[in-house]
C-alpha positions in Angstrom: 24.9 9.4 60.2 23.2 7.7 57.3 24.9 4.8 55.4 24.7 4.9 51.7 25.3 2.2 49.2 25.6 2.7 45.4 24.4 -0.2 43.1 24.8 -0.2 39.4 21.4 -2.1 38.1 20.0 -3.2 34.8 17.0 -4.8 33.3 14.7 -6.6 36.0 16.8 -5.6 38.9 16.4 -1.8 38.0 12.7 -2.3 37.3 11.9 -4.1 40.5 13.9 -1.3 42.5 11.8 1.6 40.6 8.6 -0.3 41.4 9.3 -0.6 45.1 10.5 2.8 45.3 8.0 4.7 43.5 4.8 2.7 43.3 5.0 1.0 46.8 5.4 -2.5 45.2 7.2 -4.0 48.2 10.3 -2.8 50.4 14.0 -2.5 49.5 16.1 -4.3 52.1 19.9 -5.2 52.3 20.3 -8.9 53.3 23.4 -10.1 54.8 26.5 -8.0 56.0 26.6 -5.1 58.3 23.4 -4.0 57.0 21.2 -7.2 57.2 17.5 -6.5 57.1 18.0 -2.7 56.9 15.2 -1.0 55.0 16.7 1.3 52.4 15.4 4.2 50.5 16.3 5.5 47.1 18.2 8.9 47.4 19.6 9.4 44.1 19.6 7.9 40.5 21.9 8.8 38.1 21.8 7.8 34.4 24.9 8.0 32.2 24.9 6.2 28.7 23.7 2.5 29.4 24.4 2.7 33.1 22.1 3.5 35.9 23.6 4.2 39.2 21.2 4.1 42.3 22.2 5.4 45.8 20.1 3.5 48.7 20.3 5.1 52.0 19.8 3.0 55.4 16.5 4.0 57.1 16.8 3.2 60.8 18.0 0.1 62.4 17.8 -3.5 61.1 14.8 -5.6 61.7 15.0 -8.6 64.1 14.3 -12.1 62.7 11.6 -13.8 64.6 
């Protein structure tokens, strides 16, 4: 079962995430906690007023640090 995370992003954080998701400018990963080093994929973007809520879904297992 996929694991989803919702984040409310603004400014540079939102631009960076959108660039990574849609233009291949890097990867999206969660660092720390139970999802440490998991690659994430943007699965939903909801804009309402001045707030942008992004849903990220974990893709596969976390990568091991060497």
